[in-house]
C-alpha positions in Angstrom: 5.7 -72.5 24.0 5.0 -69.2 25.8 2.6 -69.0 28.5 1.7 -65.4 27.8 -2.0 -65.0 26.4 -2.6 -65.8 22.9 -2.9 -62.7 20.7 -6.1 -62.8 18.7 -6.2 -62.1 15.0 -7.6 -58.8 15.5 -4.4 -57.4 17.1 -5.5 -58.3 20.7 -8.7 -56.1 20.8 -11.7 -57.9 21.7 -14.3 -57.4 18.9 -18.0 -57.0 19.9 -20.4 -59.3 18.0 -23.1 -57.4 16.1 -26.5 -57.3 17.6 -27.5 -58.7 21.0 -25.2 -60.8 23.0 -25.8 -64.6 23.0 -28.8 -65.5 25.1 -27.8 -67.1 28.4 -28.8 -67.3 32.0 -27.2 -65.2 34.5 -24.3 -66.6 36.8 -26.1 -68.0 39.6 -25.9 -70.5 42.7 -28.0 -73.5 41.4 -29.9 -75.5 44.0 -32.0 -78.6 43.6 -35.3 -77.8 45.4 -36.9 -81.3 44.8 -36.6 -84.4 46.9 -33.8 -86.8 45.7 -35.0 -89.8 43.9 -34.4 -93.0 45.8 -34.3 -96.3 43.7 -32.8 -98.4 46.4 -34.6 -99.3 49.7 -33.2 -98.5 53.1 -32.3 -102.3 53.4 -30.6 -102.3 50.0 -28.4 -99.3 50.8 -27.4 -101.1 54.1 -26.7 -104.3 52.3 -24.3 -102.4 49.9 -22.8 -100.7 52.7 -22.2 -104.0 54.6 -20.7 -105.6 51.6 -18.3 -102.7 50.9 -17.1 -103.0 54.6 -16.6 -106.7 54.1 -14.4 -105.8 51.1 -12.3 -103.3 53.2 -12.0 -105.7 56.2 -11.6 -109.1 54.4 -10.1 -108.4 50.9 -8.5 -105.0 51.3 -7.3 -102.4 48.8 -3.8 -102.4 47.1 -2.1 -99.1 48.1 1.2 -98.6 46.1 2.5 -95.7 48.1 4.8 -96.7 50.8 4.1 -93.4 52.5 0.3 -93.8 52.3 0.7 -97.4 53.7 2.8 -96.0 56.8 0.1 -93.6 57.5 -2.7 -96.0 57.6 -0.7 -98.5 59.6 -0.1 -95.8 62.1 -3.9 -95.2 62.1 -4.6 -98.9 63.0 -4.9 -100.5 59.4 -3.7 -104.0 58.6 -0.9 -103.6 56.1 0.9 -106.3 54.0 4.2 -104.6 52.8 5.0 -107.6 50.5 1.9 -107.2 48.4 0.9 -103.6 49.3 -2.7 -104.7 50.4 -4.3 -102.7 53.2 -7.4 -103.6 55.2 -9.5 -101.2 57.1 -11.8 -102.2 60.1 -15.2 -100.5 60.2 -14.2 -98.5 63.3 -11.6 -96.7 61.2 -13.9 -96.1 58.5 -16.5 -94.6 61.0 -14.0 -92.3 62.6 -12.9 -91.0 59.2 -16.5 -90.4 58.1 -17.3 -88.5 61.4 -14.3 -86.0 60.7 -15.3 -85.4 57.0 -17.4 -82.3 56.5 -20.9 -82.7 55.1 -20.5 -79.4 53.0 -17.6 -77.0 51.9 -17.0 -74.1 49.6 -14.3 -73.5 46.9 -13.3 -69.9 46.5 -11.4 -68.9 43.3 -9.6 -65.7 42.8 -13.0 -64.0 42.2 -14.8 -64.6 45.3 -18.1 -63.9 43.5 -17.7 -67.1 41.8 -17.4 -69.3 45.0 -19.1 -72.5 44.6 -20.8 -74.5 47.5 -20.6 -78.3 47.5 -23.1 -80.3 49.4 -26.6 -80.0 50.6 -28.9 -79.3 47.6 -26.3 -77.1 45.7 -25.6 -78.2 42.2 -22.4 -77.3 40.2 -21.5 -77.9 36.6 -17.9 -78.7 35.6 -16.1 -78.4 32.2 -15.0 -81.7 30.4 -11.6 -82.8 31.6 -8.6 -84.9 30.4 -9.3 -85.7 26.8 -6.3 -86.1 24.5 -8.0 -84.8 21.5 -10.1 -81.9 20.2 -12.7 -81.4 17.6 -14.8 -78.9 15.9 -16.8 -79.0 12.6 -14.5 -76.7 10.7 -11.0 -78.0 11.7 -12.0 -81.7 12.3 -10.5 -84.1 15.1 -6.9 -83.2 16.2 -4.5 -83.7 19.1 -5.0 -81.5 22.1 -3.0 -78.3 21.9 -2.4 -75.2 24.1 -4.3 -72.8 21.7 -7.4 -74.8 21.7 -7.1 -75.3 25.6 -7.0 -71.5 26.1 -10.0 -71.2 23.9 -12.1 -73.8 26.0 -11.0 -71.7 29.1 -12.6 -68.7 27.5 -15.6 -70.3 26.6 -15.9 -71.8 30.2 -15.6 -68.1 31.5 -18.1 -66.8 29.0 -20.8 -69.3 29.6 -22.5 -68.8 33.0 -23.8 -72.3 33.3 -20.2 -73.6 33.9 -19.2 -73.2 37.4 -15.9 -75.1 37.7 -13.1 -75.7 35.1 -11.8 -79.4 34.9 -8.5 -80.7 34.8 -6.9 -80.1 31.4 -10.0 -79.7 29.4 -7.8 -81.2 26.6 -4.2 -82.3 27.1 -1.9 -79.8 25.4 0.5 -82.3 24.0 2.5 -79.8 22.1 4.0 -78.8 25.6 6.4 -80.8 27.6 4.6 -83.4 29.7 6.5 -82.8 32.8 5.6 -79.0 32.9 2.4 -78.7 30.9 0.3 -78.5 34.2 1.9 -75.1 34.9 0.8 -73.7 31.6 -2.7 -74.9 32.0 -2.9 -73.6 35.5 -1.8 -70.2 34.3 -4.2 -70.2 31.6 -7.0 -71.1 34.1 -6.1 -68.2 36.1 -5.4 -65.6 33.4 -8.4 -66.4 31.0 -11.0 -67.0 33.7 -11.8 -66.3 37.4 -13.6 -69.7 38.1 -12.5 -72.5 40.6 -10.6 -75.1 38.9 -9.7 -78.8 39.3 -5.8 -79.5 39.2 -4.1 -82.8 38.4 -2.9 -84.9 41.4 -0.6 -87.2 39.5 2.2 -86.7 42.0 2.5 -84.3 44.9 4.4 -81.7 42.8 1.5 -81.1 40.3 -0.9 -80.8 43.2 1.4 -78.4 45.1 2.0 -76.2 42.2 -1.8 -75.6 41.8 -2.1 -74.8 45.5 0.8 -72.3 45.2 -0.5 -70.6 42.1 -4.0 -70.1 43.5 -2.7 -68.9 46.8 -0.7 -66.2 44.8 -3.7 -65.4 42.5 -5.7 -64.8 45.9 -3.0 -63.1 47.8 -3.0 -65.8 50.6 -0.4 -67.8 52.3 -0.3 -71.6 52.2 -1.6 -71.5 55.9 -4.5 -69.1 54.9 -5.5 -71.2 51.9 -5.9 -74.2 53.9 -8.6 -72.6 55.8 -10.2 -71.4 52.6 -9.9 -74.2 50.0 -9.4 -72.9 46.6 -8.5 -75.8 44.1 -9.7 -79.4 44.1 -8.6 -82.6 42.6 -10.2 -85.9 41.6 -8.4 -89.1 42.7 -9.2 -91.7 40.0 -9.1 -95.3 41.6 -7.5 -97.9 39.4 -10.4 -100.2 39.8 -10.6 -102.9 40.9 -9.1 -102.1 44.4 -5.9 -100.3 43.5 -4.6 -96.8 44.4 -1.5 -96.0 42.5 1.5 -94.1 44.0 1.2 -90.9 42.0 -2.5 -90.4 42.6 -2.1 -91.4 46.5 0.8 -88.8 46.7 -1.4 -86.1 45.1 -4.1 -87.0 47.4 -1.9 -86.7 50.5 -0.4 -83.5 49.3 -4.0 -81.9 48.7 -5.1 -83.1 52.2 -1.9 -81.7 53.9 -2.9 -78.3 52.7 -6.8 -78.6 53.4 -7.6 -78.8 49.7 -10.7 -80.9 48.6 -10.3 -84.3 47.2 -13.0 -86.2 45.2 -12.5 -90.0 45.3 -13.8 -91.5 42.2 -13.6 -95.2 41.5 -13.8 -96.1 37.7 -16.0 -99.1 38.0 -17.2 -99.9 34.5 -19.5 -103.2 34.9 -18.0 -106.1 32.9 -14.4 -104.7 32.9 -13.3 -103.0 36.2 -16.3 -104.2 38.2 -18.7 -107.2 38.1 -21.6 -107.1 35.8 -24.4 -106.8 38.2 -25.1 -103.2 39.5 -25.2 -104.0 43.1 -21.9 -105.7 43.0 -20.4 -102.7 41.3 -21.9 -100.3 43.7 -20.5 -102.1 46.5 -16.9 -102.2 45.0 -17.4 -98.5 44.1 -18.4 -97.9 47.6 -15.4 -99.5 49.2 -12.9 -97.8 47.0 -14.5 -94.5 47.7 -14.5 -95.0 51.5 -10.8 -96.2 51.3 -9.8 -92.8 49.9 -11.9 -90.9 52.3 -10.1 -92.6 55.2 -6.7 -91.8 53.7 -7.5 -88.1 53.3 -8.9 -87.9 56.9 -5.8 -89.7 58.4 -3.6 -87.2 56.7 -5.6 -84.2 58.0 -8.9 -84.6 59.8 -11.6 -82.4 58.3 -10.1 -82.5 54.9 -13.0 -81.7 52.4 -13.7 -84.9 50.6 -16.5 -85.8 48.0 -18.0 -89.1 47.3 -17.2 -89.7 43.6 -19.2 -92.1 41.4 -18.4 -93.1 37.8 -20.2 -96.5 37.5 -21.3 -97.6 34.0 -21.1 -100.4 31.7 -19.2 -101.7 28.7 -20.4 -103.1 25.5 -20.1 -106.9 26.1 -19.6 -107.6 22.6 -16.5 -105.3 22.2 -15.4 -104.3 25.7 -15.8 -100.6 24.6 -17.0 -98.3 27.5 -20.8 -97.1 27.4 -22.0 -94.0 28.9 -25.5 -92.5 29.2 -27.1 -95.9 29.5 -29.9 -96.9 31.7 -27.5 -98.7 33.9 -25.3 -95.5 34.3 -28.4 -93.5 35.1 -29.5 -95.9 37.8 -26.0 -95.8 39.2 -25.9 -92.2 39.3 -29.1 -92.2 41.4 -28.1 -94.9 43.7 -24.7 -93.5 44.3 -26.4 -90.4 45.5 -28.2 -92.5 48.1 -24.9 -93.8 49.2 -23.2 -90.5 49.4 -26.1 -89.1 51.6 -25.9 -92.2 53.9 -22.3 -90.8 54.7 -23.3 -87.2 54.8 -20.6 -86.6 52.1 -21.0 -84.2 49.1 -21.6 -86.2 46.0 -19.6 -86.0 42.6 -21.1 -87.5 39.5 -20.9 -87.2 35.6 -22.5 -86.2 32.4 -21.3 -88.5 29.9 -21.8 -90.1 26.5 -20.0 -92.6 24.3 -20.9 -90.9 20.9 -18.2 -90.0 18.5 -19.8 -87.0 17.4 -22.1 -84.1 18.6 -25.1 -85.8 17.3 -28.4 -87.2 18.5 -26.8 -90.1 20.3 -24.4 -87.6 22.0 -27.6 -85.6 23.1 -29.9 -88.5 24.3 -27.1 -90.3 26.2 -25.9 -86.9 27.9 -29.6 -86.3 28.8 -30.0 -89.8 30.3 -26.7 -89.3 32.3 -27.8 -85.9 33.2 -31.2 -86.7 34.5 -29.6 -89.5 36.6 -27.2 -87.1 38.0 -29.9 -84.5 39.0 -32.3 -86.9 40.2 -29.6 -88.3 42.4 -29.0 -85.0 43.9 -25.3 -84.6 42.5 -23.5 -81.7 44.0 -20.9 -81.6 41.2 -21.8 -82.8 37.8 -18.3 -83.3 36.2 -17.7 -83.5 32.5 -21.1 -81.5 32.2 -20.0 -79.5 29.0 -17.9 -80.7 26.0 -17.4 -84.5 26.6 -17.4 -86.6 23.5 -16.0 -89.8 22.3 -16.3 -91.5 25.8 -13.9 -88.9 27.0 -11.2 -89.1 24.3 -12.3 -85.8 22.7 -13.1 -82.4 23.9 -15.8 -80.8 21.4 -16.4 -77.3 20.8 -20.0 -77.9 19.3 -20.7 -80.4 22.2 -19.8 -78.0 24.6 -22.3 -75.4 23.3 -25.1 -78.1 23.1 -24.3 -79.2 26.6 -24.6 -75.7 28.0 -28.1 -75.5 26.3 -29.0 -78.7 28.1 -27.6 -77.4 31.4 -29.3 -74.1 31.1 -32.7 -76.0 30.4 -32.0 -78.1 33.5 -31.3 -74.9 35.6 -34.8 -73.5 34.6 -36.4 -76.8 35.2 -34.9 -76.6 38.8 -36.5 -73.2 39.3 -39.4 -73.6 41.5 -43.0 -72.7 40.3 -44.3 -69.5 41.8 -47.9 -69.7 43.1 -49.4 -66.5 44.3 -52.3 -64.3 43.5 -50.5 -62.4 40.7 -49.0 -65.6 39.3 -52.4 -67.4 39.3 -53.7 -64.6 36.9 -57.6 -65.1 37.7 -58.1 -61.6 36.3 -56.3 -62.4 33.1 -58.4 -65.5 32.6 -61.5 -63.6 33.4 -60.6 -60.8 30.9 -60.2 -63.0 27.9 -63.3 -64.3 26.2 -63.9 -67.9 25.4 -62.1 -68.7 22.2 -59.8 -65.6 22.5 -56.2 -65.3 23.1 -53.8 -63.9 25.7 -51.1 -62.3 23.3 -52.0 -58.7 24.1 -53.4 -59.3 27.5 -51.7 -57.1 30.2 -50.7 -60.1 32.2 -48.8 -61.3 29.2 -47.4 -57.9 28.2 -46.0 -57.4 31.7 -44.1 -60.8 31.6 -43.5 -61.7 27.9 -39.8 -60.7 27.9 -38.9 -63.1 30.5 -41.7 -65.5 30.6 -40.0 -68.4 29.1 -36.5 -70.0 28.6 -34.7 -68.3 25.8 -32.6 -70.9 23.8 -29.0 -70.7 23.0 -29.2 -73.2 20.2 -32.7 -74.2 19.5 -34.4 -73.0 16.3 -38.1 -72.6 16.4 -38.7 -71.0 13.1 -41.2 -72.7 10.7 -39.7 -75.0 8.0 -39.7 -72.5 5.3 -38.0 -69.7 7.3 -35.5 -72.3 8.7 -34.7 -73.4 5.1 -34.4 -69.7 3.9 -31.9 -69.3 6.8 -29.6 -72.1 5.6 -31.2 -75.3 7.0 -28.7 -75.7 9.7 -29.1 -78.4 12.2 -28.3 -78.0 15.8 -24.7 -79.0 15.6 -24.1 -76.5 12.7 -25.7 -73.8 14.7 -23.5 -74.6 17.7 -20.4 -73.7 15.6 -21.7 -70.2 15.0 -22.4 -69.9 18.8 -18.9 -70.9 20.1 -17.2 -68.9 17.5 -19.5 -65.9 18.5 -18.9 -66.6 22.1 -15.2 -66.3 21.6 -15.7 -62.8 20.2 -17.9 -61.7 22.9 -15.5 -63.2 25.6 -14.0 -60.6 28.0 -10.8 -61.5 29.9 -11.5 -61.1 33.7 -9.2 -58.4 35.2 -6.1 -59.5 37.2 -3.7 -57.2 39.0 -0.6 -56.7 37.0 1.7 -57.6 40.1 -0.2 -60.8 40.7 0.1 -61.7 37.0 3.8 -61.1 37.1 4.1 -63.2 40.4 2.4 -66.1 38.5 4.6 -65.8 35.5 7.6 -65.7 37.8 6.5 -68.8 39.6 5.8 -70.8 36.4 9.4 -69.7 35.0 11.1 -70.8 38.2 9.2 -74.2 38.5 9.8 -75.0 34.9 13.5 -74.4 35.4 13.5 -76.8 38.6 11.6 -79.5 36.8 13.5 -79.6 33.6 13.1 -83.1 32.1 12.5 -84.7 35.5 9.2 -85.5 37.3 7.6 -82.4 38.9 
């Protein structure tokens, strides 16, 4: 499979859609101006904190990487080599938290697409990791490179998406040992957004750092001072860090690139059924990863990751967008703020289709993430089937929800002009404001203009084909691909990236990267 850009059916020329372009908000740095919701009291937060420290001090975490154990032993941890168990005392945790930055920026090859993580900044990430792809016209199918590239084009086109997730769909038509090179190259060719790289082993992480450094014209020393790629370390809950993920974490930290420590604490399966216990376990596992990153390189940007939800106790199947998931999103934000760490949460649903269930579960999850003051809402667009499928229609429906949330977060202006006393006085009782100057001066941008919603009356909607929101979303993603414009990339940089991929693919061969 070539890593060259896929030629489009129109001979490579991008056709413009007829009429106006799709309605969307401009690219912007989103901020959450409202106070964070707090569903835990200060005493409850401290009780969870103390229990998590007991887990680290008395029970420990299994660390399967010998190199990682050696680093932590040298830092003062208690290590049992026979079992791989590592116990941390609270002083070691406190020192690590003191060196972790409260905020950081991630700068891609286009500096105008820099994202800030921390404070009241809010960023939305593309879905990551599904092995399957779905759209209404072609159905469900294994992930592949062609669809992968189209997802990256859509992420570039829609301004509500700030960051590309790790392998929006797994391109299983490419060799497993080197497909990460193809996906990184697609990320850099078809978008100018920041992206999350895979950290399954040091090699995959290092390739992302090298390729972004090439794209930005920086050395590895320079990129350490200006982070460009990030990764998510998924903890094998309960209480286990596997060797590959640990090696990836250490490689990222060595070069000063951000790591997000995210326990996968599904209540009833990988964590206890009570939310307090699951949060305590999540907290212990997240703090362990923070300590390891700071031991490798003090000052490494880290994020507190949360992915606590529950399972269906009748079947064991994961459930997302539940009330428990939403409460965990809010409570985890309180814990992240207690440690002055940027906070990653998720926007998830267990629905097998881009339907009403997918929408209301996503909204439940999204509100929990926003009210909890998440700085990075991961899987924010395109997640379907509990993360097993990347959906084209769901991506569009999610972008609609993200844009609506962005508008909700825009503060209300209250001033003499906006209060409109003269407009109210000018319209007689029982009249209307349609032609009033106050309205005419604002009507074009007065309200949010939807991407998918249809506000026609029933008769006109029926005459137009009676398409529901999911069917309309199909038309939107297809039109977006026609409107997509590939961001410019210096020819010499493109050649250098291609040369790097060719060289690394030959080095990897059939072995591990």
